[in-house]
PDB file of N, CA, C and O in Angstrom:
ATOM      1  N   MET A   1       0.868  -1.411   0.082  1.00  0.00           N
ATOM      2  CA  MET A   1       0.162   0.190   0.286  1.00  0.00           C
ATOM      3  C   MET A   1       1.034   1.154  -0.510  1.00  0.00           C
ATOM      4  O   MET A   1       2.157   0.913  -0.955  1.00  0.00           O
ATOM      5  N   ALA A   2       0.340   2.280  -0.618  1.00  0.00           N
ATOM      6  CA  ALA A   2       1.176   3.175  -0.949  1.00  0.00           C
ATOM      7  C   ALA A   2       0.787   4.362   0.485  1.00  0.00           C
ATOM      8  O   ALA A   2      -0.326   4.448   1.002  1.00  0.00           O
ATOM      9  N   THR A   3       1.974   5.147   0.883  1.00  0.00           N
ATOM     10  CA  THR A   3       1.520   6.292   2.336  1.00  0.00           C
ATOM     11  C   THR A   3       1.414   7.292   1.796  1.00  0.00           C
ATOM     12  O   THR A   3       2.090   7.640   0.828  1.00  0.00           O
ATOM     13  N   CYS A   4       0.457   7.992   2.384  1.00  0.00           N
ATOM     14  CA  CYS A   4      -0.171   9.398   2.120  1.00  0.00           C
ATOM     15  C   CYS A   4      -0.039  10.383   3.365  1.00  0.00           C
ATOM     16  O   CYS A   4      -1.079  10.286   4.016  1.00  0.00           O
ATOM     17  N   MET A   5       0.929  11.387   4.008  1.00  0.00           N
ATOM     18  CA  MET A   5       0.945  11.739   4.779  1.00  0.00           C
ATOM     19  C   MET A   5       0.254  13.177   5.138  1.00  0.00           C
ATOM     20  O   MET A   5       0.286  14.107   4.331  1.00  0.00           O
ATOM     21  N   VAL A   6      -0.389  13.282   6.452  1.00  0.00           N
ATOM     22  CA  VAL A   6      -1.186  14.163   6.791  1.00  0.00           C
ATOM     23  C   VAL A   6      -0.587  15.048   7.975  1.00  0.00           C
ATOM     24  O   VAL A   6      -0.505  14.703   9.154  1.00  0.00           O
ATOM     25  N   LYS A   7      -0.246  16.080   7.502  1.00  0.00           N
ATOM     26  CA  LYS A   7       0.337  17.217   8.343  1.00  0.00           C
ATOM     27  C   LYS A   7       0.455  18.498   7.522  1.00  0.00           C
ATOM     28  O   LYS A   7       0.168  18.611   6.331  1.00  0.00           O
ATOM     29  N   THR A   8       1.039  19.687   8.544  1.00  0.00           N
ATOM     30  CA  THR A   8       1.025  21.090   7.854  1.00  0.00           C
ATOM     31  C   THR A   8       1.739  20.854   6.794  1.00  0.00           C
ATOM     32  O   THR A   8       2.689  20.093   6.613  1.00  0.00           O
ATOM     33  N   HIS A   9       0.927  21.929   5.779  1.00  0.00           N
ATOM     34  CA  HIS A   9       2.036  22.611   4.485  1.00  0.00           C
ATOM     35  C   HIS A   9       3.039  23.785   5.019  1.00  0.00           C
ATOM     36  O   HIS A   9       3.700  24.401   4.184  1.00  0.00           O
ATOM     37  N   LEU A  10       3.116  23.992   5.946  1.00  0.00           N
ATOM     38  CA  LEU A  10       4.258  24.962   6.562  1.00  0.00           C
ATOM     39  C   LEU A  10       5.283  24.626   6.910  1.00  0.00           C
ATOM     40  O   LEU A  10       6.206  25.433   7.017  1.00  0.00           O
ATOM     41  N   SER A  11       5.408  23.423   7.168  1.00  0.00           N
ATOM     42  CA  SER A  11       6.510  23.183   7.566  1.00  0.00           C
ATOM     43  C   SER A  11       7.099  21.632   7.094  1.00  0.00           C
ATOM     44  O   SER A  11       6.203  20.854   6.767  1.00  0.00           O
ATOM     45  N   LEU A  12       8.261  21.190   7.035  1.00  0.00           N
ATOM     46  CA  LEU A  12       8.668  19.927   6.956  1.00  0.00           C
ATOM     47  C   LEU A  12       8.289  19.397   8.226  1.00  0.00           C
ATOM     48  O   LEU A  12       7.773  18.316   7.944  1.00  0.00           O
ATOM     49  N   SER A  13       8.247  19.566   9.654  1.00  0.00           N
ATOM     50  CA  SER A  13       7.573  18.768  10.663  1.00  0.00           C
ATOM     51  C   SER A  13       6.211  19.045  10.852  1.00  0.00           C
ATOM     52  O   SER A  13       5.615  19.856  10.143  1.00  0.00           O
ATOM     53  N   HIS A  14       5.621  18.346  11.875  1.00  0.00           N
ATOM     54  CA  HIS A  14       4.245  18.453  12.404  1.00  0.00           C
ATOM     55  C   HIS A  14       4.149  19.972  12.866  1.00  0.00           C
ATOM     56  O   HIS A  14       3.063  20.498  13.106  1.00  0.00           O
ATOM     57  N   ASP A  15       5.284  20.594  12.966  1.00  0.00           N
ATOM     58  CA  ASP A  15       4.547  21.873  13.726  1.00  0.00           C
ATOM     59  C   ASP A  15       5.242  23.032  12.650  1.00  0.00           C
ATOM     60  O   ASP A  15       6.385  23.287  12.272  1.00  0.00           O
ATOM     61  N   PRO A  16       3.779  23.612  12.371  1.00  0.00           N
ATOM     62  CA  PRO A  16       3.993  24.916  11.818  1.00  0.00           C
ATOM     63  C   PRO A  16       4.984  26.023  11.995  1.00  0.00           C
ATOM     64  O   PRO A  16       5.451  26.700  11.079  1.00  0.00           O
ATOM     65  N   THR A  17       5.300  26.156  13.486  1.00  0.00           N
ATOM     66  CA  THR A  17       6.161  27.360  13.833  1.00  0.00           C
ATOM     67  C   THR A  17       8.000  26.993  13.307  1.00  0.00           C
ATOM     68  O   THR A  17       8.879  27.831  13.107  1.00  0.00           O
ATOM     69  N   LEU A  18       8.098  25.594  13.209  1.00  0.00           N
ATOM     70  CA  LEU A  18       9.406  25.409  12.962  1.00  0.00           C
ATOM     71  C   LEU A  18      10.088  25.271  11.532  1.00  0.00           C
ATOM     72  O   LEU A  18       9.981  24.118  11.114  1.00  0.00           O
ATOM     73  N   LYS A  19      10.638  25.971  10.824  1.00  0.00           N
ATOM     74  CA  LYS A  19      10.569  26.694   9.596  1.00  0.00           C
ATOM     75  C   LYS A  19      11.896  26.015   9.074  1.00  0.00           C
ATOM     76  O   LYS A  19      12.715  25.462   9.809  1.00  0.00           O
ATOM     77  N   GLY A  20      11.988  26.129   7.755  1.00  0.00           N
ATOM     78  CA  GLY A  20      13.275  25.343   7.256  1.00  0.00           C
ATOM     79  C   GLY A  20      13.422  23.626   7.146  1.00  0.00           C
ATOM     80  O   GLY A  20      12.663  22.784   6.665  1.00  0.00           O
ATOM     81  N   ARG A  21      14.743  23.516   7.811  1.00  0.00           N
ATOM     82  CA  ARG A  21      14.859  21.991   8.144  1.00  0.00           C
ATOM     83  C   ARG A  21      14.750  21.882   9.141  1.00  0.00           C
ATOM     84  O   ARG A  21      15.955  21.929   9.389  1.00  0.00           O
ATOM     85  N   PRO A  22      14.202  21.728  10.300  1.00  0.00           N
ATOM     86  CA  PRO A  22      14.393  21.755  11.527  1.00  0.00           C
ATOM     87  C   PRO A  22      15.005  20.451  11.973  1.00  0.00           C
ATOM     88  O   PRO A  22      14.627  19.371  11.520  1.00  0.00           O
ATOM     89  N   LYS A  23      16.265  20.619  13.162  1.00  0.00           N
ATOM     90  CA  LYS A  23      16.736  19.559  13.782  1.00  0.00           C
ATOM     91  C   LYS A  23      16.521  19.127  15.035  1.00  0.00           C
ATOM     92  O   LYS A  23      16.443  19.991  15.908  1.00  0.00           O
ATOM     93  N   GLY A  24      16.387  17.796  15.388  1.00  0.00           N
ATOM     94  CA  GLY A  24      16.529  17.367  16.573  1.00  0.00           C
ATOM     95  C   GLY A  24      14.840  17.376  17.262  1.00  0.00           C
ATOM     96  O   GLY A  24      14.548  17.772  18.391  1.00  0.00           O
ATOM     97  N   TRP A  25      13.932  16.849  16.277  1.00  0.00           N
ATOM     98  CA  TRP A  25      12.364  16.928  16.401  1.00  0.00           C
ATOM     99  C   TRP A  25      12.108  15.360  16.096  1.00  0.00           C
ATOM    100  O   TRP A  25      12.896  14.607  15.525  1.00  0.00           O
ATOM    101  N   THR A  26      10.899  15.056  16.578  1.00  0.00           N
ATOM    102  CA  THR A  26      10.332  13.596  16.458  1.00  0.00           C
ATOM    103  C   THR A  26       8.714  13.977  16.120  1.00  0.00           C
ATOM    104  O   THR A  26       7.838  14.629  16.689  1.00  0.00           O
ATOM    105  N   LEU A  27       8.819  13.227  14.916  1.00  0.00           N
ATOM    106  CA  LEU A  27       7.304  13.305  14.482  1.00  0.00           C
ATOM    107  C   LEU A  27       6.546  12.603  15.210  1.00  0.00           C
ATOM    108  O   LEU A  27       6.656  11.377  15.197  1.00  0.00           O
ATOM    109  N   PRO A  28       5.447  13.361  16.142  1.00  0.00           N
ATOM    110  CA  PRO A  28       4.388  12.327  16.429  1.00  0.00           C
ATOM    111  C   PRO A  28       3.223  12.081  15.447  1.00  0.00           C
ATOM    112  O   PRO A  28       2.641  12.976  14.833  1.00  0.00           O
ATOM    113  N   ILE A  29       2.964  10.814  15.375  1.00  0.00           N
ATOM    114  CA  ILE A  29       1.646  10.349  14.793  1.00  0.00           C
ATOM    115  C   ILE A  29       0.415  10.046  15.939  1.00  0.00           C
ATOM    116  O   ILE A  29       0.287   9.113  16.732  1.00  0.00           O
ATOM    117  N   ARG A  30      -0.279  11.026  15.722  1.00  0.00           N
ATOM    118  CA  ARG A  30      -1.780  10.869  16.631  1.00  0.00           C
ATOM    119  C   ARG A  30      -2.585  10.003  16.037  1.00  0.00           C
ATOM    120  O   ARG A  30      -3.369   9.552  16.872  1.00  0.00           O
ATOM    121  N   ASP A  31      -2.805   9.436  14.679  1.00  0.00           N
ATOM    122  CA  ASP A  31      -3.816   8.410  14.256  1.00  0.00           C
ATOM    123  C   ASP A  31      -3.111   7.911  12.959  1.00  0.00           C
ATOM    124  O   ASP A  31      -2.178   8.612  12.569  1.00  0.00           O
ATOM    125  N   ILE A  32      -3.453   6.688  12.162  1.00  0.00           N
ATOM    126  CA  ILE A  32      -3.190   6.106  11.558  1.00  0.00           C
ATOM    127  C   ILE A  32      -4.463   5.505  10.467  1.00  0.00           C
ATOM    128  O   ILE A  32      -4.982   4.427  10.757  1.00  0.00           O
ATOM    129  N   LEU A  33      -4.794   6.039   9.575  1.00  0.00           N
ATOM    130  CA  LEU A  33      -5.862   6.147   8.617  1.00  0.00           C
ATOM    131  C   LEU A  33      -5.769   5.090   7.760  1.00  0.00           C
ATOM    132  O   LEU A  33      -4.602   4.963   7.390  1.00  0.00           O
ATOM    133  N   THR A  34      -6.937   3.798   7.008  1.00  0.00           N
ATOM    134  CA  THR A  34      -6.352   3.005   6.157  1.00  0.00           C
ATOM    135  C   THR A  34      -7.842   3.383   4.959  1.00  0.00           C
ATOM    136  O   THR A  34      -9.023   3.645   5.189  1.00  0.00           O
ATOM    137  N   TYR A  35      -7.126   3.255   3.799  1.00  0.00           N
ATOM    138  CA  TYR A  35      -8.403   3.456   2.760  1.00  0.00           C
ATOM    139  C   TYR A  35      -7.487   1.925   2.247  1.00  0.00           C
ATOM    140  O   TYR A  35      -6.381   1.826   1.716  1.00  0.00           O
ATOM    141  N   GLY A  36      -8.516   0.825   2.680  1.00  0.00           N
ATOM    142  CA  GLY A  36      -7.997   0.029   1.538  1.00  0.00           C
ATOM    143  C   GLY A  36      -8.003   0.185   0.180  1.00  0.00           C
ATOM    144  O   GLY A  36      -7.009   0.138  -0.544  1.00  0.00           O
ATOM    145  N   GLY A  37      -9.511   0.432  -0.272  1.00  0.00           N
ATOM    146  CA  GLY A  37     -10.053   0.134  -1.676  1.00  0.00           C
ATOM    147  C   GLY A  37      -9.395   1.575  -1.925  1.00  0.00           C
ATOM    148  O   GLY A  37      -9.465   1.803  -3.133  1.00  0.00           O
ATOM    149  N   ALA A  38      -9.008   2.242  -1.493  1.00  0.00           N
ATOM    150  CA  ALA A  38      -7.484   3.124  -2.517  1.00  0.00           C
ATOM    151  C   ALA A  38      -6.132   2.929  -2.613  1.00  0.00           C
ATOM    152  O   ALA A  38      -5.252   3.422  -3.319  1.00  0.00           O
ATOM    153  N   GLY A  39      -6.170   1.737  -1.369  1.00  0.00           N
ATOM    154  CA  GLY A  39      -4.535   1.497  -1.346  1.00  0.00           C
ATOM    155  C   GLY A  39      -3.844   2.420  -0.749  1.00  0.00           C
ATOM    156  O   GLY A  39      -2.675   2.625  -1.074  1.00  0.00           O
ATOM    157  N   PHE A  40      -4.479   3.143   0.249  1.00  0.00           N
ATOM    158  CA  PHE A  40      -3.585   4.186   0.929  1.00  0.00           C
ATOM    159  C   PHE A  40      -3.537   3.832   2.366  1.00  0.00           C
ATOM    160  O   PHE A  40      -4.570   3.697   3.023  1.00  0.00           O
ATOM    161  N   ILE A  41      -2.132   3.653   2.956  1.00  0.00           N
ATOM    162  CA  ILE A  41      -1.976   4.065   4.496  1.00  0.00           C
ATOM    163  C   ILE A  41      -1.607   5.780   4.875  1.00  0.00           C
ATOM    164  O   ILE A  41      -0.679   6.391   4.344  1.00  0.00           O
ATOM    165  N   VAL A  42      -2.526   6.352   5.876  1.00  0.00           N
ATOM    166  CA  VAL A  42      -2.415   7.367   6.196  1.00  0.00           C
ATOM    167  C   VAL A  42      -2.414   7.990   7.455  1.00  0.00           C
ATOM    168  O   VAL A  42      -3.384   8.273   8.158  1.00  0.00           O
ATOM    169  N   PRO A  43      -0.692   8.253   7.753  1.00  0.00           N
ATOM    170  CA  PRO A  43      -0.691   8.585   8.997  1.00  0.00           C
ATOM    171  C   PRO A  43      -1.258  10.123   9.395  1.00  0.00           C
ATOM    172  O   PRO A  43      -1.619  10.827   8.453  1.00  0.00           O
ATOM    173  N   VAL A  44      -1.325  10.539  10.445  1.00  0.00           N
ATOM    174  CA  VAL A  44      -1.910  11.595  10.726  1.00  0.00           C
ATOM    175  C   VAL A  44      -1.137  12.326  11.748  1.00  0.00           C
ATOM    176  O   VAL A  44      -1.184  11.838  12.877  1.00  0.00           O
ATOM    177  N   ALA A  45      -0.521  13.265  11.606  1.00  0.00           N
ATOM    178  CA  ALA A  45       0.628  14.193  12.083  1.00  0.00           C
ATOM    179  C   ALA A  45      -0.025  15.446  12.512  1.00  0.00           C
ATOM    180  O   ALA A  45      -0.795  16.001  11.729  1.00  0.00           O
ATOM    181  N   GLY A  46       0.286  16.112  14.072  1.00  0.00           N
ATOM    182  CA  GLY A  46      -0.090  17.067  14.635  1.00  0.00           C
ATOM    183  C   GLY A  46      -1.404  17.815  14.793  1.00  0.00           C
ATOM    184  O   GLY A  46      -2.324  17.006  14.672  1.00  0.00           O
ATOM    185  N   ASP A  47      -1.708  18.658  14.947  1.00  0.00           N
ATOM    186  CA  ASP A  47      -3.149  19.244  14.732  1.00  0.00           C
ATOM    187  C   ASP A  47      -3.934  19.543  13.449  1.00  0.00           C
ATOM    188  O   ASP A  47      -4.164  20.674  13.022  1.00  0.00           O
ATOM    189  N   ILE A  48      -4.299  18.439  12.916  1.00  0.00           N
ATOM    190  CA  ILE A  48      -4.597  18.631  11.699  1.00  0.00           C
ATOM    191  C   ILE A  48      -6.358  18.481  11.660  1.00  0.00           C
ATOM    192  O   ILE A  48      -6.813  17.578  12.363  1.00  0.00           O
ATOM    193  N   LYS A  49      -7.210  19.213  10.977  1.00  0.00           N
ATOM    194  CA  LYS A  49      -8.411  19.003  10.789  1.00  0.00           C
ATOM    195  C   LYS A  49      -8.675  18.206   9.283  1.00  0.00           C
ATOM    196  O   LYS A  49      -8.220  18.631   8.221  1.00  0.00           O
ATOM    197  N   LEU A  50      -9.590  16.836   9.436  1.00  0.00           N
ATOM    198  CA  LEU A  50      -9.886  16.066   8.201  1.00  0.00           C
ATOM    199  C   LEU A  50     -10.839  16.405   7.901  1.00  0.00           C
ATOM    200  O   LEU A  50     -11.586  16.558   8.867  1.00  0.00           O
ATOM    201  N   MET A  51     -11.220  16.606   7.080  1.00  0.00           N
ATOM    202  CA  MET A  51     -12.624  17.313   5.949  1.00  0.00           C
ATOM    203  C   MET A  51     -13.124  15.515   5.474  1.00  0.00           C
ATOM    204  O   MET A  51     -12.489  14.556   5.035  1.00  0.00           O
ATOM    205  N   PRO A  52     -14.390  15.718   5.800  1.00  0.00           N
ATOM    206  CA  PRO A  52     -15.160  14.700   5.472  1.00  0.00           C
ATOM    207  C   PRO A  52     -15.201  14.657   3.879  1.00  0.00           C
ATOM    208  O   PRO A  52     -15.104  15.640   3.146  1.00  0.00           O
ATOM    209  N   GLY A  53     -15.369  13.299   3.474  1.00  0.00           N
ATOM    210  CA  GLY A  53     -15.729  12.837   2.061  1.00  0.00           C
ATOM    211  C   GLY A  53     -16.741  13.393   1.703  1.00  0.00           C
ATOM    212  O   GLY A  53     -17.512  13.939   2.492  1.00  0.00           O
ATOM    213  N   THR A  54     -16.931  13.338   0.240  1.00  0.00           N
ATOM    214  CA  THR A  54     -17.778  13.437  -0.462  1.00  0.00           C
ATOM    215  C   THR A  54     -18.912  12.537  -0.680  1.00  0.00           C
ATOM    216  O   THR A  54     -18.406  11.426  -0.836  1.00  0.00           O
ATOM    217  N   SER A  55     -20.355  12.430  -0.782  1.00  0.00           N
ATOM    218  CA  SER A  55     -20.665  11.297  -0.949  1.00  0.00           C
ATOM    219  C   SER A  55     -20.747  10.830  -2.650  1.00  0.00           C
ATOM    220  O   SER A  55     -20.170  11.306  -3.627  1.00  0.00           O
ATOM    221  N   SER A  56     -21.627   9.806  -2.538  1.00  0.00           N
ATOM    222  CA  SER A  56     -21.319   9.550  -3.860  1.00  0.00           C
ATOM    223  C   SER A  56     -22.368  10.200  -5.073  1.00  0.00           C
ATOM    224  O   SER A  56     -22.195  10.121  -6.289  1.00  0.00           O
ATOM    225  N   ASP A  57     -23.447  10.830  -4.388  1.00  0.00           N
ATOM    226  CA  ASP A  57     -24.500  11.686  -4.833  1.00  0.00           C
ATOM    227  C   ASP A  57     -24.445  12.851  -4.337  1.00  0.00           C
ATOM    228  O   ASP A  57     -25.392  13.145  -3.608  1.00  0.00           O
ATOM    229  N   PRO A  58     -23.287  13.971  -4.556  1.00  0.00           N
ATOM    230  CA  PRO A  58     -23.601  15.209  -3.655  1.00  0.00           C
ATOM    231  C   PRO A  58     -24.801  16.190  -4.264  1.00  0.00           C
ATOM    232  O   PRO A  58     -25.352  16.215  -5.364  1.00  0.00           O
ATOM    233  N   ALA A  59     -24.929  16.835  -3.290  1.00  0.00           N
ATOM    234  CA  ALA A  59     -25.808  17.932  -3.606  1.00  0.00           C
ATOM    235  C   ALA A  59     -25.770  18.756  -4.729  1.00  0.00           C
ATOM    236  O   ALA A  59     -26.708  18.840  -5.522  1.00  0.00           O
ATOM    237  N   PHE A  60     -24.642  19.412  -4.833  1.00  0.00           N
ATOM    238  CA  PHE A  60     -24.354  20.114  -6.238  1.00  0.00           C
ATOM    239  C   PHE A  60     -24.547  19.505  -7.565  1.00  0.00           C
ATOM    240  O   PHE A  60     -24.391  20.207  -8.564  1.00  0.00           O
ATOM    241  N   ARG A  61     -24.832  18.413  -7.657  1.00  0.00           N
ATOM    242  CA  ARG A  61     -25.241  18.080  -8.807  1.00  0.00           C
ATOM    243  C   ARG A  61     -26.739  18.290  -8.993  1.00  0.00           C
ATOM    244  O   ARG A  61     -27.243  18.014 -10.082  1.00  0.00           O
ATOM    245  N   ARG A  62     -27.428  18.732  -8.059  1.00  0.00           N
ATOM    246  CA  ARG A  62     -28.960  18.890  -8.337  1.00  0.00           C
ATOM    247  C   ARG A  62     -29.269  20.248  -8.307  1.00  0.00           C
ATOM    248  O   ARG A  62     -30.451  20.544  -8.483  1.00  0.00           O
ATOM    249  N   ILE A  63     -28.303  21.303  -8.086  1.00  0.00           N
ATOM    250  CA  ILE A  63     -28.278  23.037  -8.063  1.00  0.00           C
ATOM    251  C   ILE A  63     -27.757  22.666  -9.594  1.00  0.00           C
ATOM    252  O   ILE A  63     -27.074  21.818 -10.169  1.00  0.00           O
ATOM    253  N   ASP A  64     -28.778  24.240  -9.966  1.00  0.00           N
ATOM    254  CA  ASP A  64     -29.294  24.753 -11.703  1.00  0.00           C
ATOM    255  C   ASP A  64     -29.180  26.441 -11.514  1.00  0.00           C
ATOM    256  O   ASP A  64     -29.644  26.947 -10.492  1.00  0.00           O
ATOM    257  N   VAL A  65     -28.657  27.123 -12.360  1.00  0.00           N
ATOM    258  CA  VAL A  65     -29.279  28.440 -12.600  1.00  0.00           C
ATOM    259  C   VAL A  65     -29.585  28.935 -13.715  1.00  0.00           C
ATOM    260  O   VAL A  65     -28.820  28.841 -14.675  1.00  0.00           O
ATOM    261  N   ASP A  66     -30.868  29.608 -13.790  1.00  0.00           N
ATOM    262  CA  ASP A  66     -31.075  29.919 -14.831  1.00  0.00           C
ATOM    263  C   ASP A  66     -30.676  31.151 -15.404  1.00  0.00           C
ATOM    264  O   ASP A  66     -31.166  32.231 -15.072  1.00  0.00           O
ATOM    265  N   VAL A  67     -29.657  30.984 -16.392  1.00  0.00           N
ATOM    266  CA  VAL A  67     -28.740  32.115 -16.650  1.00  0.00           C
ATOM    267  C   VAL A  67     -29.725  33.167 -17.574  1.00  0.00           C
ATOM    268  O   VAL A  67     -28.941  34.022 -17.984  1.00  0.00           O
ATOM    269  N   LYS A  68     -30.885  33.435 -18.006  1.00  0.00           N
ATOM    270  CA  LYS A  68     -31.712  34.222 -18.173  1.00  0.00           C
ATOM    271  C   LYS A  68     -32.370  35.056 -17.039  1.00  0.00           C
ATOM    272  O   LYS A  68     -32.610  36.260 -17.125  1.00  0.00           O
ATOM    273  N   THR A  69     -32.621  34.301 -16.013  1.00  0.00           N
ATOM    274  CA  THR A  69     -33.459  35.058 -14.526  1.00  0.00           C
ATOM    275  C   THR A  69     -32.480  35.041 -13.644  1.00  0.00           C
ATOM    276  O   THR A  69     -32.728  35.722 -12.649  1.00  0.00           O
ATOM    277  N   GLY A  70     -31.264  34.409 -13.647  1.00  0.00           N
ATOM    278  CA  GLY A  70     -30.268  34.469 -12.614  1.00  0.00           C
ATOM    279  C   GLY A  70     -30.826  33.762 -11.332  1.00  0.00           C
ATOM    280  O   GLY A  70     -30.356  33.997 -10.219  1.00  0.00           O
ATOM    281  N   LYS A  71     -31.795  32.932 -11.533  1.00  0.00           N
ATOM    282  CA  LYS A  71     -32.511  32.019 -10.317  1.00  0.00           C
ATOM    283  C   LYS A  71     -31.983  30.462 -10.194  1.00  0.00           C
ATOM    284  O   LYS A  71     -31.908  29.622 -11.091  1.00  0.00           O
ATOM    285  N   VAL A  72     -31.677  30.356  -8.939  1.00  0.00           N
ATOM    286  CA  VAL A  72     -31.107  29.135  -8.586  1.00  0.00           C
ATOM    287  C   VAL A  72     -31.905  28.314  -8.240  1.00  0.00           C
ATOM    288  O   VAL A  72     -32.606  28.479  -7.242  1.00  0.00           O
ATOM    289  N   LYS A  73     -31.967  27.161  -9.068  1.00  0.00           N
ATOM    290  CA  LYS A  73     -33.092  26.059  -8.629  1.00  0.00           C
ATOM    291  C   LYS A  73     -32.149  24.694  -7.571  1.00  0.00           C
ATOM    292  O   LYS A  73     -30.936  24.489  -7.533  1.00  0.00           O
ATOM    293  N   GLY A  74     -33.046  24.115  -6.975  1.00  0.00           N
ATOM    294  CA  GLY A  74     -32.101  23.074  -6.359  1.00  0.00           C
ATOM    295  C   GLY A  74     -31.454  22.958  -4.977  1.00  0.00           C
ATOM    296  O   GLY A  74     -30.928  21.905  -4.616  1.00  0.00           O
ATOM    297  N   LEU A  75     -31.494  23.922  -4.300  1.00  0.00           N
ATOM    298  CA  LEU A  75     -30.737  24.206  -3.053  1.00  0.00           C
ATOM    299  C   LEU A  75     -31.667  23.836  -2.311  1.00  0.00           C
ATOM    300  O   LEU A  75     -31.090  22.957  -1.672  1.00  0.00           O
ATOM    301  N   PHE A  76     -32.540  23.862  -1.985  1.00  0.00           N
ATOM    302  CA  PHE A  76     -33.430  23.298  -1.079  1.00  0.00           C
ATOM    303  C   PHE A  76     -34.557  22.136  -1.451  1.00  0.00           C
ATOM    304  O   PHE A  76     -35.303  21.697  -0.576  1.00  0.00           O
TER     305      PHE A  76
END
């Protein structure tokens, strides 16, 4: 399985305040997620908020805008 790391984009470490190539730090893994269907193992490092996935039938597919009137249909 492939590995995809979940961490801050602001640092090579888990800590966004450690800039450049920090030395002497340990990467704390707070969770490990497995996505067997996709073939991924995902270690989660630091204080990261994970977004929920989209369902197989997301609501945006039922939204339409009438270009002549500007009215939006399908929101509720």
